PyMOL Python script that loads the backbone (N, CA, C, O; Angstrom):
from pymol import cmd

cmd.read_pdbstr("""\
ATOM      1  N   MET A   1       0.807  -1.205   0.000  1.00  0.00           N
ATOM      2  CA  MET A   1       0.000   0.000   0.000  1.00  0.00           C
ATOM      3  C   MET A   1       0.853   1.274   0.000  1.00  0.00           C
ATOM      4  O   MET A   1       0.322   2.384   0.025  1.00  0.00           O
ATOM      5  N   ARG A   2       2.167   1.104  -0.028  1.00  0.00           N
ATOM      6  CA  ARG A   2       3.034   2.284  -0.035  1.00  0.00           C
ATOM      7  C   ARG A   2       2.814   3.129  -1.282  1.00  0.00           C
ATOM      8  O   ARG A   2       3.109   4.325  -1.280  1.00  0.00           O
ATOM      9  N   VAL A   3       2.300   2.522  -2.343  1.00  0.00           N
ATOM     10  CA  VAL A   3       2.080   3.261  -3.581  1.00  0.00           C
ATOM     11  C   VAL A   3       1.223   4.504  -3.340  1.00  0.00           C
ATOM     12  O   VAL A   3       1.432   5.535  -3.980  1.00  0.00           O
ATOM     13  N   LEU A   4       0.271   4.414  -2.431  1.00  0.00           N
ATOM     14  CA  LEU A   4      -0.567   5.581  -2.117  1.00  0.00           C
ATOM     15  C   LEU A   4       0.268   6.691  -1.496  1.00  0.00           C
ATOM     16  O   LEU A   4       0.091   7.864  -1.826  1.00  0.00           O
ATOM     17  N   ASP A   5       1.181   6.323  -0.596  1.00  0.00           N
ATOM     18  CA  ASP A   5       2.055   7.319   0.037  1.00  0.00           C
ATOM     19  C   ASP A   5       3.005   7.936  -0.985  1.00  0.00           C
ATOM     20  O   ASP A   5       3.245   9.143  -0.966  1.00  0.00           O
ATOM     21  N   LEU A   6       3.543   7.108  -1.877  1.00  0.00           N
ATOM     22  CA  LEU A   6       4.466   7.612  -2.892  1.00  0.00           C
ATOM     23  C   LEU A   6       3.764   8.578  -3.841  1.00  0.00           C
ATOM     24  O   LEU A   6       4.297   9.641  -4.158  1.00  0.00           O
ATOM     25  N   PHE A   7       2.577   8.210  -4.288  1.00  0.00           N
ATOM     26  CA  PHE A   7       1.853   9.090  -5.209  1.00  0.00           C
ATOM     27  C   PHE A   7       1.456  10.388  -4.514  1.00  0.00           C
ATOM     28  O   PHE A   7       1.575  11.464  -5.101  1.00  0.00           O
ATOM     29  N   THR A   8       0.987  10.300  -3.278  1.00  0.00           N
ATOM     30  CA  THR A   8       0.621  11.504  -2.524  1.00  0.00           C
ATOM     31  C   THR A   8       1.824  12.420  -2.362  1.00  0.00           C
ATOM     32  O   THR A   8       1.712  13.634  -2.533  1.00  0.00           O
ATOM     33  N   GLU A   9       2.975  11.844  -2.033  1.00  0.00           N
ATOM     34  CA  GLU A   9       4.177  12.668  -1.893  1.00  0.00           C
ATOM     35  C   GLU A   9       4.575  13.288  -3.225  1.00  0.00           C
ATOM     36  O   GLU A   9       5.082  14.410  -3.250  1.00  0.00           O
ATOM     37  N   SER A  10       4.357  12.583  -4.331  1.00  0.00           N
ATOM     38  CA  SER A  10       4.698  13.149  -5.637  1.00  0.00           C
ATOM     39  C   SER A  10       3.844  14.370  -5.956  1.00  0.00           C
ATOM     40  O   SER A  10       4.247  15.219  -6.752  1.00  0.00           O
ATOM     41  N   ILE A  11       2.672  14.465  -5.344  1.00  0.00           N
ATOM     42  CA  ILE A  11       1.793  15.622  -5.520  1.00  0.00           C
ATOM     43  C   ILE A  11       2.193  16.753  -4.588  1.00  0.00           C
ATOM     44  O   ILE A  11       2.251  17.910  -5.006  1.00  0.00           O
ATOM     45  N   ASN A  12       2.469  16.432  -3.330  1.00  0.00           N
ATOM     46  CA  ASN A  12       2.650  17.442  -2.284  1.00  0.00           C
ATOM     47  C   ASN A  12       4.084  17.900  -2.084  1.00  0.00           C
ATOM     48  O   ASN A  12       4.327  18.781  -1.259  1.00  0.00           O
ATOM     49  N   SER A  13       5.031  17.342  -2.800  1.00  0.00           N
ATOM     50  CA  SER A  13       6.441  17.651  -2.595  1.00  0.00           C
ATOM     51  C   SER A  13       7.029  18.325  -3.827  1.00  0.00           C
ATOM     52  O   SER A  13       6.562  18.107  -4.945  1.00  0.00           O
ATOM     53  N   ASN A  14       8.048  19.138  -3.619  1.00  0.00           N
ATOM     54  CA  ASN A  14       8.788  19.727  -4.740  1.00  0.00           C
ATOM     55  C   ASN A  14       9.818  18.753  -5.294  1.00  0.00           C
ATOM     56  O   ASN A  14      10.431  19.012  -6.330  1.00  0.00           O
ATOM     57  N   CYS A  15      10.007  17.635  -4.605  1.00  0.00           N
ATOM     58  CA  CYS A  15      10.972  16.621  -5.020  1.00  0.00           C
ATOM     59  C   CYS A  15      10.336  15.740  -6.092  1.00  0.00           C
ATOM     60  O   CYS A  15       9.193  15.308  -5.946  1.00  0.00           O
ATOM     61  N   HIS A  16      11.071  15.475  -7.160  1.00  0.00           N
ATOM     62  CA  HIS A  16      10.575  14.616  -8.239  1.00  0.00           C
ATOM     63  C   HIS A  16      11.168  13.222  -8.089  1.00  0.00           C
ATOM     64  O   HIS A  16      12.370  13.074  -7.872  1.00  0.00           O
ATOM     65  N   PHE A  17      10.342  12.222  -8.203  1.00  0.00           N
ATOM     66  CA  PHE A  17      10.798  10.839  -8.175  1.00  0.00           C
ATOM     67  C   PHE A  17      11.353  10.535  -9.562  1.00  0.00           C
ATOM     68  O   PHE A  17      10.603  10.176 -10.469  1.00  0.00           O
ATOM     69  N   GLN A  18      12.663  10.677  -9.727  1.00  0.00           N
ATOM     70  CA  GLN A  18      13.275  10.551 -11.043  1.00  0.00           C
ATOM     71  C   GLN A  18      13.895   9.163 -11.223  1.00  0.00           C
ATOM     72  O   GLN A  18      14.730   8.734 -10.427  1.00  0.00           O
ATOM     73  N   ALA A  19      13.472   8.476 -12.280  1.00  0.00           N
ATOM     74  CA  ALA A  19      13.992   7.144 -12.600  1.00  0.00           C
ATOM     75  C   ALA A  19      15.028   7.255 -13.712  1.00  0.00           C
ATOM     76  O   ALA A  19      14.849   8.000 -14.676  1.00  0.00           O
ATOM     77  N   HIS A  20      16.105   6.509 -13.562  1.00  0.00           N
ATOM     78  CA  HIS A  20      17.204   6.537 -14.530  1.00  0.00           C
ATOM     79  C   HIS A  20      17.184   5.285 -15.398  1.00  0.00           C
ATOM     80  O   HIS A  20      16.882   4.194 -14.915  1.00  0.00           O
ATOM     81  N   PRO A  21      17.510   5.444 -16.687  1.00  0.00           N
ATOM     82  CA  PRO A  21      17.585   4.270 -17.548  1.00  0.00           C
ATOM     83  C   PRO A  21      18.781   3.411 -17.139  1.00  0.00           C
ATOM     84  O   PRO A  21      19.864   3.926 -16.862  1.00  0.00           O
ATOM     85  N   CYS A  22      18.569   2.099 -17.106  1.00  0.00           N
ATOM     86  CA  CYS A  22      19.641   1.187 -16.715  1.00  0.00           C
ATOM     87  C   CYS A  22      19.293  -0.212 -17.219  1.00  0.00           C
ATOM     88  O   CYS A  22      18.122  -0.591 -17.244  1.00  0.00           O
ATOM     89  N   SER A  23      20.280  -0.958 -17.610  1.00  0.00           N
ATOM     90  CA  SER A  23      20.014  -2.278 -18.184  1.00  0.00           C
ATOM     91  C   SER A  23      19.635  -3.320 -17.140  1.00  0.00           C
ATOM     92  O   SER A  23      18.941  -4.286 -17.457  1.00  0.00           O
ATOM     93  N   ASN A  24      20.091  -3.133 -15.871  1.00  0.00           N
ATOM     94  CA  ASN A  24      19.733  -4.110 -14.838  1.00  0.00           C
ATOM     95  C   ASN A  24      19.881  -3.517 -13.448  1.00  0.00           C
ATOM     96  O   ASN A  24      20.556  -2.504 -13.262  1.00  0.00           O
ATOM     97  N   ARG A  25      19.245  -4.156 -12.472  1.00  0.00           N
ATOM     98  CA  ARG A  25      19.230  -3.669 -11.091  1.00  0.00           C
ATOM     99  C   ARG A  25      20.624  -3.668 -10.469  1.00  0.00           C
ATOM    100  O   ARG A  25      20.956  -2.772  -9.693  1.00  0.00           O
ATOM    101  N   SER A  26      21.429  -4.655 -10.800  1.00  0.00           N
ATOM    102  CA  SER A  26      22.774  -4.736 -10.236  1.00  0.00           C
ATOM    103  C   SER A  26      23.599  -3.498 -10.618  1.00  0.00           C
ATOM    104  O   SER A  26      24.251  -2.899  -9.763  1.00  0.00           O
ATOM    105  N   ASP A  27      23.568  -3.122 -11.893  1.00  0.00           N
ATOM    106  CA  ASP A  27      24.277  -1.913 -12.327  1.00  0.00           C
ATOM    107  C   ASP A  27      23.719  -0.680 -11.635  1.00  0.00           C
ATOM    108  O   ASP A  27      24.481   0.197 -11.229  1.00  0.00           O
ATOM    109  N   PHE A  28      22.401  -0.601 -11.494  1.00  0.00           N
ATOM    110  CA  PHE A  28      21.794   0.546 -10.817  1.00  0.00           C
ATOM    111  C   PHE A  28      22.256   0.608  -9.365  1.00  0.00           C
ATOM    112  O   PHE A  28      22.654   1.668  -8.884  1.00  0.00           O
ATOM    113  N   ASN A  29      22.205  -0.513  -8.674  1.00  0.00           N
ATOM    114  CA  ASN A  29      22.613  -0.550  -7.261  1.00  0.00           C
ATOM    115  C   ASN A  29      24.088  -0.233  -7.082  1.00  0.00           C
ATOM    116  O   ASN A  29      24.484   0.293  -6.042  1.00  0.00           O
ATOM    117  N   ASP A  30      24.911  -0.549  -8.086  1.00  0.00           N
ATOM    118  CA  ASP A  30      26.340  -0.261  -8.022  1.00  0.00           C
ATOM    119  C   ASP A  30      26.674   1.158  -8.460  1.00  0.00           C
ATOM    120  O   ASP A  30      27.850   1.517  -8.519  1.00  0.00           O
ATOM    121  N   GLY A  31      25.659   1.982  -8.772  1.00  0.00           N
ATOM    122  CA  GLY A  31      25.867   3.383  -9.118  1.00  0.00           C
ATOM    123  C   GLY A  31      26.307   3.628 -10.550  1.00  0.00           C
ATOM    124  O   GLY A  31      26.832   4.699 -10.857  1.00  0.00           O
ATOM    125  N   ARG A  32      26.106   2.663 -11.429  1.00  0.00           N
ATOM    126  CA  ARG A  32      26.533   2.818 -12.820  1.00  0.00           C
ATOM    127  C   ARG A  32      25.503   3.516 -13.693  1.00  0.00           C
ATOM    128  O   ARG A  32      25.745   3.732 -14.881  1.00  0.00           O
ATOM    129  N   CYS A  33      24.370   3.867 -13.128  1.00  0.00           N
ATOM    130  CA  CYS A  33      23.279   4.452 -13.928  1.00  0.00           C
ATOM    131  C   CYS A  33      22.754   5.725 -13.266  1.00  0.00           C
ATOM    132  O   CYS A  33      21.549   5.856 -13.050  1.00  0.00           O
ATOM    133  N   ASN A  34      23.633   6.650 -12.945  1.00  0.00           N
ATOM    134  CA  ASN A  34      23.205   7.847 -12.224  1.00  0.00           C
ATOM    135  C   ASN A  34      23.086   9.078 -13.119  1.00  0.00           C
ATOM    136  O   ASN A  34      22.994  10.201 -12.622  1.00  0.00           O
ATOM    137  N   THR A  35      23.089   8.869 -14.440  1.00  0.00           N
ATOM    138  CA  THR A  35      22.849   9.978 -15.364  1.00  0.00           C
ATOM    139  C   THR A  35      21.611   9.669 -16.189  1.00  0.00           C
ATOM    140  O   THR A  35      21.119   8.541 -16.191  1.00  0.00           O
ATOM    141  N   CYS A  36      21.121  10.662 -16.876  1.00  0.00           N
ATOM    142  CA  CYS A  36      19.894  10.466 -17.646  1.00  0.00           C
ATOM    143  C   CYS A  36      20.155   9.933 -19.049  1.00  0.00           C
ATOM    144  O   CYS A  36      19.208   9.512 -19.712  1.00  0.00           O
ATOM    145  N   GLY A  37      21.367   9.932 -19.522  1.00  0.00           N
ATOM    146  CA  GLY A  37      21.695   9.322 -20.809  1.00  0.00           C
ATOM    147  C   GLY A  37      20.647   9.596 -21.873  1.00  0.00           C
ATOM    148  O   GLY A  37      20.616  10.689 -22.440  1.00  0.00           O
ATOM    149  N   THR A  38      19.788   8.623 -22.155  1.00  0.00           N
ATOM    150  CA  THR A  38      18.758   8.768 -23.184  1.00  0.00           C
ATOM    151  C   THR A  38      17.506   9.452 -22.662  1.00  0.00           C
ATOM    152  O   THR A  38      16.528   9.596 -23.395  1.00  0.00           O
ATOM    153  N   GLY A  39      17.522   9.875 -21.408  1.00  0.00           N
ATOM    154  CA  GLY A  39      16.393  10.565 -20.816  1.00  0.00           C
ATOM    155  C   GLY A  39      15.867   9.858 -19.586  1.00  0.00           C
ATOM    156  O   GLY A  39      15.652   8.646 -19.603  1.00  0.00           O
ATOM    157  N   CYS A  40      15.661  10.606 -18.528  1.00  0.00           N
ATOM    158  CA  CYS A  40      15.092  10.064 -17.301  1.00  0.00           C
ATOM    159  C   CYS A  40      13.574  10.135 -17.376  1.00  0.00           C
ATOM    160  O   CYS A  40      13.013  10.758 -18.277  1.00  0.00           O
ATOM    161  N   ALA A  41      12.926   9.496 -16.432  1.00  0.00           N
ATOM    162  CA  ALA A  41      11.464   9.507 -16.366  1.00  0.00           C
ATOM    163  C   ALA A  41      11.050   9.822 -14.936  1.00  0.00           C
ATOM    164  O   ALA A  41      11.686   9.367 -13.985  1.00  0.00           O
ATOM    165  N   ASN A  42       9.998  10.590 -14.787  1.00  0.00           N
ATOM    166  CA  ASN A  42       9.461  10.885 -13.453  1.00  0.00           C
ATOM    167  C   ASN A  42       8.325   9.928 -13.132  1.00  0.00           C
ATOM    168  O   ASN A  42       7.535   9.565 -14.002  1.00  0.00           O
ATOM    169  N   MET A  43       8.257   9.530 -11.880  1.00  0.00           N
ATOM    170  CA  MET A  43       7.198   8.659 -11.403  1.00  0.00           C
ATOM    171  C   MET A  43       6.139   9.494 -10.691  1.00  0.00           C
ATOM    172  O   MET A  43       6.457  10.514 -10.079  1.00  0.00           O
ATOM    173  N   GLY A  44       4.912   9.076 -10.768  1.00  0.00           N
ATOM    174  CA  GLY A  44       3.846   9.721 -10.012  1.00  0.00           C
ATOM    175  C   GLY A  44       3.214  10.883 -10.746  1.00  0.00           C
ATOM    176  O   GLY A  44       3.093  10.871 -11.971  1.00  0.00           O
ATOM    177  N   TYR A  45       2.814  11.883  -9.987  1.00  0.00           N
ATOM    178  CA  TYR A  45       2.075  13.023 -10.515  1.00  0.00           C
ATOM    179  C   TYR A  45       2.840  13.741 -11.615  1.00  0.00           C
ATOM    180  O   TYR A  45       2.232  14.235 -12.564  1.00  0.00           O
ATOM    181  N   ASN A  46       4.164  13.807 -11.504  1.00  0.00           N
ATOM    182  CA  ASN A  46       4.983  14.549 -12.464  1.00  0.00           C
ATOM    183  C   ASN A  46       5.412  13.726 -13.672  1.00  0.00           C
ATOM    184  O   ASN A  46       6.249  14.168 -14.458  1.00  0.00           O
ATOM    185  N   SER A  47       4.851  12.545 -13.823  1.00  0.00           N
ATOM    186  CA  SER A  47       5.196  11.758 -15.007  1.00  0.00           C
ATOM    187  C   SER A  47       4.556  12.415 -16.232  1.00  0.00           C
ATOM    188  O   SER A  47       3.568  13.142 -16.123  1.00  0.00           O
ATOM    189  N   THR A  48       5.139  12.144 -17.386  1.00  0.00           N
ATOM    190  CA  THR A  48       4.603  12.702 -18.622  1.00  0.00           C
ATOM    191  C   THR A  48       4.376  11.582 -19.614  1.00  0.00           C
ATOM    192  O   THR A  48       4.962  10.507 -19.486  1.00  0.00           O
ATOM    193  N   SER A  49       3.541  11.819 -20.588  1.00  0.00           N
ATOM    194  CA  SER A  49       3.275  10.812 -21.608  1.00  0.00           C
ATOM    195  C   SER A  49       4.462  10.654 -22.560  1.00  0.00           C
ATOM    196  O   SER A  49       4.533   9.670 -23.295  1.00  0.00           O
ATOM    197  N   GLN A  50       5.394  11.612 -22.554  1.00  0.00           N
ATOM    198  CA  GLN A  50       6.558  11.543 -23.433  1.00  0.00           C
ATOM    199  C   GLN A  50       7.602  10.569 -22.906  1.00  0.00           C
ATOM    200  O   GLN A  50       8.448  10.093 -23.662  1.00  0.00           O
ATOM    201  N   HIS A  51       7.547  10.278 -21.638  1.00  0.00           N
ATOM    202  CA  HIS A  51       8.541   9.397 -21.008  1.00  0.00           C
ATOM    203  C   HIS A  51       7.809   8.304 -20.272  1.00  0.00           C
ATOM    204  O   HIS A  51       6.663   8.546 -19.894  1.00  0.00           O
ATOM    205  N   PRO A  52       8.323   7.183 -20.041  1.00  0.00           N
ATOM    206  CA  PRO A  52       9.668   6.818 -20.441  1.00  0.00           C
ATOM    207  C   PRO A  52       9.715   6.320 -21.869  1.00  0.00           C
ATOM    208  O   PRO A  52       8.732   5.817 -22.412  1.00  0.00           O
ATOM    209  N   ARG A  53      10.857   6.472 -22.444  1.00  0.00           N
ATOM    210  CA  ARG A  53      11.106   5.822 -23.726  1.00  0.00           C
ATOM    211  C   ARG A  53      11.206   4.342 -23.445  1.00  0.00           C
ATOM    212  O   ARG A  53      11.206   3.928 -22.286  1.00  0.00           O
ATOM    213  N   SER A  54      11.291   3.551 -24.473  1.00  0.00           N
ATOM    214  CA  SER A  54      11.384   2.117 -24.230  1.00  0.00           C
ATOM    215  C   SER A  54      12.664   1.815 -23.458  1.00  0.00           C
ATOM    216  O   SER A  54      13.678   2.494 -23.621  1.00  0.00           O
ATOM    217  N   GLY A  55      12.603   0.812 -22.638  1.00  0.00           N
ATOM    218  CA  GLY A  55      13.749   0.421 -21.836  1.00  0.00           C
ATOM    219  C   GLY A  55      13.355   0.204 -20.393  1.00  0.00           C
ATOM    220  O   GLY A  55      12.175   0.242 -20.045  1.00  0.00           O
ATOM    221  N   THR A  56      14.346  -0.022 -19.563  1.00  0.00           N
ATOM    222  CA  THR A  56      14.139  -0.288 -18.147  1.00  0.00           C
ATOM    223  C   THR A  56      14.646   0.897 -17.334  1.00  0.00           C
ATOM    224  O   THR A  56      15.740   1.406 -17.577  1.00  0.00           O
ATOM    225  N   TYR A  57      13.843   1.328 -16.370  1.00  0.00           N
ATOM    226  CA  TYR A  57      14.170   2.477 -15.533  1.00  0.00           C
ATOM    227  C   TYR A  57      14.132   2.070 -14.063  1.00  0.00           C
ATOM    228  O   TYR A  57      13.312   1.246 -13.656  1.00  0.00           O
ATOM    229  N   TYR A  58      15.035   2.662 -13.268  1.00  0.00           N
ATOM    230  CA  TYR A  58      15.108   2.366 -11.836  1.00  0.00           C
ATOM    231  C   TYR A  58      15.149   3.662 -11.042  1.00  0.00           C
ATOM    232  O   TYR A  58      15.666   4.675 -11.513  1.00  0.00           O
ATOM    233  N   LEU A  59      14.601   3.619  -9.835  1.00  0.00           N
ATOM    234  CA  LEU A  59      14.733   4.723  -8.896  1.00  0.00           C
ATOM    235  C   LEU A  59      14.766   4.154  -7.495  1.00  0.00           C
ATOM    236  O   LEU A  59      14.276   3.053  -7.243  1.00  0.00           O
ATOM    237  N   SER A  60      15.346   4.910  -6.597  1.00  0.00           N
ATOM    238  CA  SER A  60      15.405   4.517  -5.189  1.00  0.00           C
ATOM    239  C   SER A  60      14.510   5.440  -4.381  1.00  0.00           C
ATOM    240  O   SER A  60      14.356   6.618  -4.703  1.00  0.00           O
ATOM    241  N   THR A  61      13.934   4.897  -3.348  1.00  0.00           N
ATOM    242  CA  THR A  61      13.153   5.705  -2.414  1.00  0.00           C
ATOM    243  C   THR A  61      13.667   5.441  -1.007  1.00  0.00           C
ATOM    244  O   THR A  61      14.307   4.422  -0.747  1.00  0.00           O
ATOM    245  N   ASN A  62      13.381   6.363  -0.112  1.00  0.00           N
ATOM    246  CA  ASN A  62      13.683   6.155   1.296  1.00  0.00           C
ATOM    247  C   ASN A  62      12.670   5.176   1.880  1.00  0.00           C
ATOM    248  O   ASN A  62      11.579   5.015   1.334  1.00  0.00           O
ATOM    249  N   GLY A  63      13.020   4.526   2.974  1.00  0.00           N
ATOM    250  CA  GLY A  63      12.147   3.546   3.603  1.00  0.00           C
ATOM    251  C   GLY A  63      10.983   4.137   4.367  1.00  0.00           C
ATOM    252  O   GLY A  63      10.037   3.431   4.717  1.00  0.00           O
ATOM    253  N   GLN A  64      11.051   5.433   4.625  1.00  0.00           N
ATOM    254  CA  GLN A  64       9.956   6.121   5.306  1.00  0.00           C
ATOM    255  C   GLN A  64       9.878   7.543   4.780  1.00  0.00           C
ATOM    256  O   GLN A  64      10.786   8.000   4.085  1.00  0.00           O
ATOM    257  N   SER A  65       8.824   8.231   5.100  1.00  0.00           N
ATOM    258  CA  SER A  65       8.616   9.583   4.611  1.00  0.00           C
ATOM    259  C   SER A  65       9.665  10.534   5.187  1.00  0.00           C
ATOM    260  O   SER A  65       9.966  10.447   6.377  1.00  0.00           O
ATOM    261  N   PRO A  66      10.222  11.426   4.397  1.00  0.00           N
ATOM    262  CA  PRO A  66       9.958  11.616   2.982  1.00  0.00           C
ATOM    263  C   PRO A  66      10.611  10.501   2.162  1.00  0.00           C
ATOM    264  O   PRO A  66      11.751  10.112   2.413  1.00  0.00           O
ATOM    265  N   TYR A  67       9.867  10.000   1.182  1.00  0.00           N
ATOM    266  CA  TYR A  67      10.321   8.877   0.367  1.00  0.00           C
ATOM    267  C   TYR A  67      11.259   9.303  -0.756  1.00  0.00           C
ATOM    268  O   TYR A  67      12.185   8.574  -1.113  1.00  0.00           O
ATOM    269  N   CYS A  68      11.016  10.482  -1.308  1.00  0.00           N
ATOM    270  CA  CYS A  68      11.783  10.941  -2.471  1.00  0.00           C
ATOM    271  C   CYS A  68      13.233  11.270  -2.076  1.00  0.00           C
ATOM    272  O   CYS A  68      13.488  11.968  -1.095  1.00  0.00           O
ATOM    273  N   LYS A  69      14.160  10.745  -2.868  1.00  0.00           N
ATOM    274  CA  LYS A  69      15.568  11.023  -2.641  1.00  0.00           C
ATOM    275  C   LYS A  69      16.072  12.174  -3.494  1.00  0.00           C
ATOM    276  O   LYS A  69      17.230  12.575  -3.375  1.00  0.00           O
ATOM    277  N   GLY A  70      15.210  12.712  -4.355  1.00  0.00           N
ATOM    278  CA  GLY A  70      15.533  13.878  -5.167  1.00  0.00           C
ATOM    279  C   GLY A  70      16.562  13.614  -6.146  1.00  0.00           C
ATOM    280  O   GLY A  70      16.938  14.508  -6.904  1.00  0.00           O
TER     281      GLY A  70
END
""", "prot")
cmd.dss("prot")
cmd.show_as("cartoon", "prot")
cmd.util.cbc("prot")
cmd.orient("prot")
Protein backbone atom coordinates (compact mmCIF):
# COMPACT_ATOMS: atom_id res chain seq x y z
CA MET A 1 0.00 0.00 0.00
CA ARG A 2 3.03 2.28 -0.04
CA VAL A 3 2.08 3.26 -3.58
CA LEU A 4 -0.57 5.58 -2.12
CA ASP A 5 2.06 7.32 0.04
CA LEU A 6 4.47 7.61 -2.89
CA PHE A 7 1.85 9.09 -5.21
CA THR A 8 0.62 11.50 -2.52
CA GLU A 9 4.18 12.67 -1.89
CA SER A 10 4.70 13.15 -5.64
CA ILE A 11 1.79 15.62 -5.52
CA ASN A 12 2.65 17.44 -2.28
CA SER A 13 6.44 17.65 -2.59
CA ASN A 14 8.79 19.73 -4.74
CA CYS A 15 10.97 16.62 -5.02
CA HIS A 16 10.57 14.62 -8.24
CA PHE A 17 10.80 10.84 -8.18
CA GLN A 18 13.27 10.55 -11.04
CA ALA A 19 13.99 7.14 -12.60
CA HIS A 20 17.20 6.54 -14.53
CA PRO A 21 17.58 4.27 -17.55
CA CYS A 22 19.64 1.19 -16.72
CA SER A 23 20.01 -2.28 -18.18
CA ASN A 24 19.73 -4.11 -14.84
CA ARG A 25 19.23 -3.67 -11.09
CA SER A 26 22.77 -4.74 -10.24
CA ASP A 27 24.28 -1.91 -12.33
CA PHE A 28 21.79 0.55 -10.82
CA ASN A 29 22.61 -0.55 -7.26
CA ASP A 30 26.34 -0.26 -8.02
CA GLY A 31 25.87 3.38 -9.12
CA ARG A 32 26.53 2.82 -12.82
CA CYS A 33 23.28 4.45 -13.93
CA ASN A 34 23.21 7.85 -12.22
CA THR A 35 22.85 9.98 -15.36
CA CYS A 36 19.89 10.47 -17.65
CA GLY A 37 21.70 9.32 -20.81
CA THR A 38 18.76 8.77 -23.18
CA GLY A 39 16.39 10.56 -20.82
CA CYS A 40 15.09 10.06 -17.30
CA ALA A 41 11.46 9.51 -16.37
CA ASN A 42 9.46 10.88 -13.45
CA MET A 43 7.20 8.66 -11.40
CA GLY A 44 3.85 9.72 -10.01
CA TYR A 45 2.07 13.02 -10.52
CA ASN A 46 4.98 14.55 -12.46
CA SER A 47 5.20 11.76 -15.01
CA THR A 48 4.60 12.70 -18.62
CA SER A 49 3.28 10.81 -21.61
CA GLN A 50 6.56 11.54 -23.43
CA HIS A 51 8.54 9.40 -21.01
CA PRO A 52 9.67 6.82 -20.44
CA ARG A 53 11.11 5.82 -23.73
CA SER A 54 11.38 2.12 -24.23
CA GLY A 55 13.75 0.42 -21.84
CA THR A 56 14.14 -0.29 -18.15
CA TYR A 57 14.17 2.48 -15.53
CA TYR A 58 15.11 2.37 -11.84
CA LEU A 59 14.73 4.72 -8.90
CA SER A 60 15.41 4.52 -5.19
CA THR A 61 13.15 5.71 -2.41
CA ASN A 62 13.68 6.15 1.30
CA GLY A 63 12.15 3.55 3.60
CA GLN A 64 9.96 6.12 5.31
CA SER A 65 8.62 9.58 4.61
CA PRO A 66 9.96 11.62 2.98
CA TYR A 67 10.32 8.88 0.37
CA CYS A 68 11.78 10.94 -2.47
CA LYS A 69 15.57 11.02 -2.64
CA GLY A 70 15.53 13.88 -5.17
